[in-house]
MOPAC internal coordinates of N, CA, C and O (Angstrom, degrees):
PM7 1SCF
backbone

  N    0.0000 0     0.00 0     0.00 0    0    0    0
  C    1.4358 1     0.00 0     0.00 0    1    0    0
  C    1.5219 1   113.93 1     0.00 0    2    1    0
  O    1.2310 1   120.71 1   -40.46 1    3    2    1
  N    1.3676 1   116.25 1   139.54 1    3    2    1
  C    1.4319 1   121.33 1  -177.91 1    5    3    2
  C    1.5345 1   103.64 1  -120.61 1    6    5    3
  O    1.2310 1   119.41 1   -49.69 1    7    6    5
  N    1.4266 1   118.72 1   130.31 1    7    6    5
  C    1.3872 1   118.74 1   175.04 1    9    7    6
  C    1.4981 1   105.93 1  -129.08 1   10    9    7
  O    1.2310 1   123.28 1   -42.13 1   11   10    9
  N    1.3824 1   111.31 1   137.87 1   11   10    9
  C    1.4630 1   118.29 1  -173.83 1   13   11   10
  C    1.5712 1   109.08 1  -138.87 1   14   13   11
  O    1.2310 1   119.04 1   -26.64 1   15   14   13
  N    1.2898 1   119.44 1   153.36 1   15   14   13
  C    1.4653 1   120.22 1   176.85 1   17   15   14
  C    1.4820 1   106.27 1  -141.96 1   18   17   15
  O    1.2310 1   122.34 1   -29.91 1   19   18   17
  N    1.3290 1   113.12 1   150.09 1   19   18   17
  C    1.4170 1   117.98 1  -177.20 1   21   19   18
  C    1.5650 1   107.97 1  -145.14 1   22   21   19
  O    1.2310 1   119.43 1   -38.75 1   23   22   21
  N    1.2279 1   118.69 1   141.25 1   23   22   21
  C    1.5364 1   121.16 1  -179.59 1   25   23   22
  C    1.5409 1   105.04 1  -130.33 1   26   25   23
  O    1.2310 1   122.23 1   -42.75 1   27   26   25
  N    1.2950 1   113.33 1   137.25 1   27   26   25
  C    1.5239 1   120.15 1   169.88 1   29   27   26
  C    1.5216 1   104.78 1  -129.81 1   30   29   27
  O    1.2310 1   119.34 1     9.72 1   31   30   29
  N    1.2999 1   118.87 1  -170.28 1   31   30   29
  C    1.4375 1   122.45 1  -171.11 1   33   31   30
  C    1.4206 1   111.36 1   -65.23 1   34   33   31
  O    1.2310 1   117.47 1   158.18 1   35   34   33
  N    1.3182 1   122.42 1   -21.82 1   35   34   33
  C    1.4131 1   125.42 1  -175.52 1   37   35   34
  C    1.5146 1   122.38 1  -114.67 1   38   37   35
  O    1.2310 1   122.58 1   159.41 1   39   38   37
  N    1.3912 1   112.67 1   -20.59 1   39   38   37
  C    1.4316 1   118.64 1  -175.47 1   41   39   38
  C    1.4552 1   119.27 1  -149.37 1   42   41   39
  O    1.2310 1   122.29 1   -15.41 1   43   42   41
  N    1.3023 1   113.21 1   164.59 1   43   42   41
  C    1.4903 1   118.57 1   176.69 1   45   43   42
  C    1.5597 1   103.13 1  -121.71 1   46   45   43
  O    1.2310 1   122.19 1   -46.40 1   47   46   45
  N    1.3947 1   113.40 1   133.60 1   47   46   45
  C    1.4134 1   117.19 1   178.91 1   49   47   46
  C    1.5432 1   109.64 1  -127.55 1   50   49   47
  O    1.2310 1   120.10 1   -51.32 1   51   50   49
  N    1.2924 1   117.42 1   128.68 1   51   50   49
  C    1.4420 1   123.72 1   179.83 1   53   51   50
  C    1.5367 1   104.88 1  -121.10 1   54   53   51
  O    1.2310 1   123.13 1   -49.03 1   55   54   53
  N    1.2802 1   111.61 1   130.97 1   55   54   53
  C    1.4493 1   122.89 1  -178.72 1   57   55   54
  C    1.5835 1   112.86 1  -126.24 1   58   57   55
  O    1.2310 1   122.65 1   -51.60 1   59   58   57
  N    1.2941 1   112.53 1   128.40 1   59   58   57
  C    1.4844 1   118.38 1  -178.39 1   61   59   58
  C    1.5893 1   105.22 1  -125.18 1   62   61   59
  O    1.2310 1   123.52 1   -55.46 1   63   62   61
  N    1.2960 1   110.86 1   124.54 1   63   62   61
  C    1.5055 1   116.07 1   179.75 1   65   63   62
  C    1.6245 1   107.10 1  -123.73 1   66   65   63
  O    1.2310 1   121.63 1   -26.84 1   67   66   65
  N    1.2396 1   114.49 1   153.16 1   67   66   65
  C    1.4064 1   123.39 1   169.88 1   69   67   66
  C    1.5255 1   113.42 1  -142.41 1   70   69   67
  O    1.2310 1   119.20 1   -10.25 1   71   70   69
  N    1.2695 1   119.13 1   169.75 1   71   70   69
  C    1.5361 1   122.29 1   178.91 1   73   71   70
  C    1.4736 1   106.18 1  -120.94 1   74   73   71
  O    1.2310 1   118.40 1  -142.96 1   75   74   73
  N    1.3006 1   120.65 1    37.04 1   75   74   73
  C    1.3972 1   127.18 1   179.68 1   77   75   74
  C    1.4798 1   114.85 1   -75.96 1   78   77   75
  O    1.2310 1   119.14 1    31.80 1   79   78   77
  N    1.3605 1   119.24 1  -148.20 1   79   78   77
  C    1.4595 1   125.09 1  -177.35 1   81   79   78
  C    1.4376 1   112.64 1   -90.45 1   82   81   79
  O    1.2310 1   118.44 1   173.77 1   83   82   81
  N    1.3525 1   120.57 1    -6.23 1   83   82   81
  C    1.4629 1   121.81 1  -176.31 1   85   83   82
  C    1.4605 1   115.64 1    81.53 1   86   85   83
  O    1.2310 1   118.32 1    -5.14 1   87   86   85
  N    1.3311 1   120.80 1   174.86 1   87   86   85
  C    1.5336 1   127.22 1   174.79 1   89   87   86
  C    1.4592 1   106.17 1  -110.57 1   90   89   87
  O    1.2310 1   123.88 1   -49.68 1   91   90   89
  N    1.2502 1   110.17 1   130.32 1   91   90   89
  C    1.5376 1   121.34 1   172.33 1   93   91   90
  C    1.5093 1   104.10 1   -62.19 1   94   93   91
  O    1.2310 1   121.56 1   -53.04 1   95   94   93
  N    1.3894 1   114.61 1   126.96 1   95   94   93
  C    1.4435 1   123.05 1   177.76 1   97   95   94
  C    1.5029 1   112.42 1   -54.03 1   98   97   95
  O    1.2310 1   119.72 1   138.63 1   99   98   97
  N    1.4231 1   118.14 1   -41.37 1   99   98   97
  C    1.3226 1   123.43 1  -175.46 1  101   99   98
  C    1.5381 1   111.86 1   -63.24 1  102  101   99
  O    1.2310 1   120.64 1   141.34 1  103  102  101
  N    1.3278 1   116.38 1   -38.66 1  103  102  101
  C    1.4474 1   122.03 1   179.67 1  105  103  102
  C    1.5281 1   114.78 1   -71.40 1  106  105  103
  O    1.2310 1   119.49 1   164.01 1  107  106  105
  N    1.2978 1   118.58 1   -15.99 1  107  106  105
  C    1.5249 1   121.19 1  -178.82 1  109  107  106
  C    1.4204 1   108.65 1   -75.50 1  110  109  107
  O    1.2310 1   117.06 1   158.37 1  111  110  109
  N    1.3696 1   123.19 1   -21.63 1  111  110  109
  C    1.4962 1   125.89 1  -176.39 1  113  111  110
  C    1.4308 1   113.44 1  -113.29 1  114  113  111
  O    1.2310 1   118.13 1  -163.92 1  115  114  113
  N    1.2666 1   121.16 1    16.08 1  115  114  113
  C    1.5049 1   124.13 1  -178.29 1  117  115  114
  C    1.5241 1   109.91 1  -120.26 1  118  117  115
  O    1.2310 1   120.75 1    -7.61 1  119  118  117
  N    1.3588 1   116.16 1   172.39 1  119  118  117
  C    1.5226 1   121.93 1  -177.58 1  121  119  118
  C    1.4640 1   113.29 1   -57.50 1  122  121  119
  O    1.2310 1   117.79 1   155.44 1  123  122  121
  N    1.3054 1   121.82 1   -24.56 1  123  122  121
  C    1.4848 1   121.63 1   179.68 1  125  123  122
  C    1.5292 1   115.07 1   -76.68 1  126  125  123
  O    1.2310 1   122.58 1   178.13 1  127  126  125
  N    1.3356 1   112.66 1    -1.87 1  127  126  125
  C    1.5304 1   114.84 1   175.07 1  129  127  126
  C    1.4869 1   112.37 1  -114.77 1  130  129  127
  O    1.2310 1   119.00 1  -135.30 1  131  130  129
  N    1.2542 1   119.51 1    44.70 1  131  130  129
  C    1.5120 1   120.05 1  -179.98 1  133  131  130
  C    1.5073 1   111.47 1   -67.76 1  134  133  131
  O    1.2310 1   119.48 1   157.18 1  135  134  133
  N    1.3489 1   118.60 1   -22.82 1  135  134  133
  C    1.4247 1   124.13 1   176.78 1  137  135  134
  C    1.4891 1   110.48 1   -62.07 1  138  137  135
  O    1.2310 1   119.90 1   131.30 1  139  138  137
  N    1.3666 1   117.79 1   -48.70 1  139  138  137
  C    1.4312 1   125.56 1  -176.79 1  141  139  138
  C    1.5690 1   103.78 1   -67.79 1  142  141  139
  O    1.2310 1   117.77 1   130.53 1  143  142  141
  N    1.2941 1   121.86 1   -49.47 1  143  142  141
  C    1.4453 1   122.33 1   176.73 1  145  143  142
  C    1.4775 1   112.08 1   -51.06 1  146  145  143
  O    1.2310 1   121.07 1   131.73 1  147  146  145
  N    1.3635 1   115.55 1   -48.27 1  147  146  145
  C    1.4010 1   120.08 1  -179.11 1  149  147  146
  C    1.4957 1   115.14 1   -62.30 1  150  149  147
  O    1.2310 1   120.23 1   139.77 1  151  150  149
  N    1.3060 1   117.17 1   -40.23 1  151  150  149
  C    1.4984 1   121.23 1   178.59 1  153  151  150
  C    1.6496 1   106.89 1   -58.17 1  154  153  151
  O    1.2310 1   121.54 1   135.08 1  155  154  153
  N    1.2832 1   114.67 1   -44.92 1  155  154  153
  C    1.5232 1   119.38 1   179.90 1  157  155  154
  C    1.4837 1   112.12 1   -60.47 1  158  157  155
  O    1.2310 1   121.54 1   136.23 1  159  158  157
  N    1.4065 1   114.66 1   -43.77 1  159  158  157
  C    1.4491 1   118.27 1  -175.27 1  161  159  158
  C    1.6078 1   106.87 1   -70.37 1  162  161  159
  O    1.2310 1   120.63 1   143.87 1  163  162  161
  N    1.3021 1   116.40 1   -36.13 1  163  162  161
  C    1.5670 1   112.47 1  -179.00 1  165  163  162
  C    1.5229 1   108.03 1   -69.81 1  166  165  163
  O    1.2310 1   119.81 1   138.28 1  167  166  165
  N    1.3083 1   117.96 1   -41.72 1  167  166  165
  C    1.5294 1   119.24 1   178.93 1  169  167  166
  C    1.4594 1   109.94 1   -55.15 1  170  169  167
  O    1.2310 1   119.16 1   130.02 1  171  170  169
  N    1.3660 1   119.21 1   -49.98 1  171  170  169
  C    1.4756 1   121.52 1   178.47 1  173  171  170
  C    1.5090 1   111.59 1   -61.69 1  174  173  171
  O    1.2310 1   116.21 1   143.74 1  175  174  173
  N    1.2958 1   124.80 1   -36.26 1  175  174  173
  C    1.3926 1   124.53 1   174.35 1  177  175  174
  C    1.4634 1   114.98 1   -57.15 1  178  177  175
  O    1.2310 1   122.90 1   140.68 1  179  178  177
  N    1.3105 1   112.05 1   -39.32 1  179  178  177
  C    1.4827 1   118.90 1   174.67 1  181  179  178
  C    1.4222 1   120.00 1   -80.29 1  182  181  179
  O    1.2310 1   120.40 1  -179.77 1  183  182  181
  N    1.3343 1   116.83 1     0.23 1  183  182  181
  C    1.4331 1   125.99 1   178.72 1  185  183  182
  C    1.5238 1   115.43 1    86.14 1  186  185  183
  O    1.2310 1   120.56 1  -167.59 1  187  186  185
  N    1.3782 1   116.54 1    12.41 1  187  186  185
  C    1.3012 1   125.50 1   178.87 1  189  187  186
  C    1.5607 1   119.35 1  -103.82 1  190  189  187
  O    1.2310 1   120.27 1    16.51 1  191  190  189
  N    1.2795 1   117.09 1  -163.49 1  191  190  189
  C    1.5025 1   121.86 1   176.57 1  193  191  190
  C    1.5503 1   108.62 1  -147.47 1  194  193  191
  O    1.2310 1   123.21 1   -27.37 1  195  194  193
  N    1.3017 1   111.46 1   152.63 1  195  194  193
  C    1.4612 1   120.24 1   171.72 1  197  195  194
  C    1.5080 1   111.60 1  -123.62 1  198  197  195
  O    1.2310 1   120.04 1   -48.39 1  199  198  197
  N    1.2689 1   117.52 1   131.61 1  199  198  197
  C    1.4814 1   124.03 1   174.75 1  201  199  198
  C    1.5091 1   109.04 1  -113.05 1  202  201  199
  O    1.2310 1   122.40 1   -46.50 1  203  202  201
  N    1.4103 1   113.00 1   133.50 1  203  202  201
  C    1.4324 1   115.99 1   178.36 1  205  203  202
  C    1.4545 1   107.39 1  -125.72 1  206  205  203
  O    1.2310 1   118.66 1   -54.65 1  207  206  205
  N    1.2990 1   120.16 1   125.35 1  207  206  205
  C    1.5593 1   123.70 1   177.97 1  209  207  206
  C    1.3978 1   106.95 1  -125.31 1  210  209  207
  O    1.2310 1   120.28 1   -46.11 1  211  210  209
  N    1.3214 1   117.06 1   133.89 1  211  210  209
  C    1.4140 1   124.76 1  -176.88 1  213  211  210
  C    1.4864 1   113.84 1  -148.62 1  214  213  211
  O    1.2310 1   120.41 1   -41.09 1  215  214  213
  N    1.3141 1   116.82 1   138.91 1  215  214  213
  C    1.5434 1   123.82 1   177.21 1  217  215  214
  C    1.4191 1   111.08 1  -128.42 1  218  217  215
  O    1.2310 1   118.92 1   -55.21 1  219  218  217
  N    1.3050 1   119.66 1   124.79 1  219  218  217
  C    1.4311 1   122.11 1  -176.40 1  221  219  218
  C    1.5229 1   111.73 1   -49.44 1  222  221  219
  O    1.2310 1   118.12 1   -51.48 1  223  222  221
  N    1.3071 1   121.20 1   128.52 1  223  222  221
  C    1.4251 1   123.31 1   178.79 1  225  223  222
  C    1.5355 1   111.68 1    82.45 1  226  225  223
  O    1.2310 1   119.34 1   170.21 1  227  226  225
  N    1.2468 1   118.87 1    -9.79 1  227  226  225
  C    1.5614 1   120.20 1  -175.36 1  229  227  226
  C    1.4041 1   116.83 1  -118.52 1  230  229  227
  O    1.2310 1   118.33 1   178.74 1  231  230  229
  N    1.3075 1   120.79 1    -1.26 1  231  230  229
  C    1.4728 1   125.22 1   177.53 1  233  231  230
  C    1.4381 1   117.79 1    97.92 1  234  233  231
  O    1.2310 1   120.32 1     6.74 1  235  234  233
  N    1.3439 1   116.99 1  -173.26 1  235  234  233
  C    1.4440 1   124.15 1  -174.63 1  237  235  234
  C    1.5110 1   107.35 1  -137.84 1  238  237  235
  O    1.2310 1   123.34 1   -29.58 1  239  238  237
  N    1.4443 1   111.19 1   150.42 1  239  238  237
  C    1.4257 1   125.32 1   178.00 1  241  239  238
  C    1.3968 1   104.04 1  -125.55 1  242  241  239
  O    1.2310 1   118.20 1   -51.43 1  243  242  241
  N    1.3765 1   121.03 1   128.57 1  243  242  241
  C    1.4929 1   129.85 1   173.76 1  245  243  242
  C    1.5283 1   103.75 1  -121.15 1  246  245  243
  O    1.2310 1   121.75 1   -56.90 1  247  246  245
  N    1.3915 1   114.25 1   123.10 1  247  246  245
  C    1.4013 1   115.96 1   178.38 1  249  247  246
  C    1.5529 1   107.45 1  -126.18 1  250  249  247
  O    1.2310 1   118.23 1   -55.67 1  251  250  249
  N    1.3035 1   120.98 1   124.33 1  251  250  249
  C    1.4322 1   126.51 1  -178.23 1  253  251  250
  C    1.4824 1   106.58 1  -115.17 1  254  253  251
  O    1.2310 1   122.61 1   -55.46 1  255  254  253
  N    1.4123 1   112.61 1   124.54 1  255  254  253
  C    1.4364 1   118.52 1   174.43 1  257  255  254
  C    1.5647 1   107.87 1  -119.91 1  258  257  255
  O    1.2310 1   123.08 1   -50.29 1  259  258  257
  N    1.4139 1   111.71 1   129.71 1  259  258  257
  C    1.4345 1   117.18 1   177.84 1  261  259  258
  C    1.5326 1   111.11 1  -125.70 1  262  261  259
  O    1.2310 1   121.29 1   -35.70 1  263  262  261
  N    1.3376 1   115.14 1   144.30 1  263  262  261
  C    1.4837 1   115.55 1   178.80 1  265  263  262
  C    1.5857 1   108.00 1   -75.98 1  266  265  263
  O    1.2310 1   121.46 1   -31.01 1  267  266  265
  N    1.3499 1   114.81 1   148.99 1  267  266  265
  C    1.4427 1   119.42 1   174.88 1  269  267  266
  C    1.5582 1   115.52 1   -97.47 1  270  269  267
  O    1.2310 1   120.78 1  -176.08 1  271  270  269
  N    1.2314 1   116.11 1     3.92 1  271  270  269
  C    1.4544 1   121.21 1   176.30 1  273  271  270
  C    1.4802 1   116.88 1   -91.30 1  274  273  271
  O    1.2310 1   120.10 1   180.00 1  275  274  273

C-alpha cells in the first residue's frame, strides 16, 4: 500500500494505492458496496470528490480531494 497526501492553496488530496486483486466493477454498484457509496457521499457533503480506479488483478487507487476553504 502506498499513501500520499498533497496540499495546495485550495485543496487537500489524499491518495491510497495498492497492488491487490482490485474491486469487481459489479460489486461497486450493488448493496454489498455501501462503504464505497458512503465514502462518495461524505466527500460530496464536504464539497470534495472521491475517485476510485480498479483493475482486476492489478489493485485499486482511491483519491480523495477536499477543498480547504
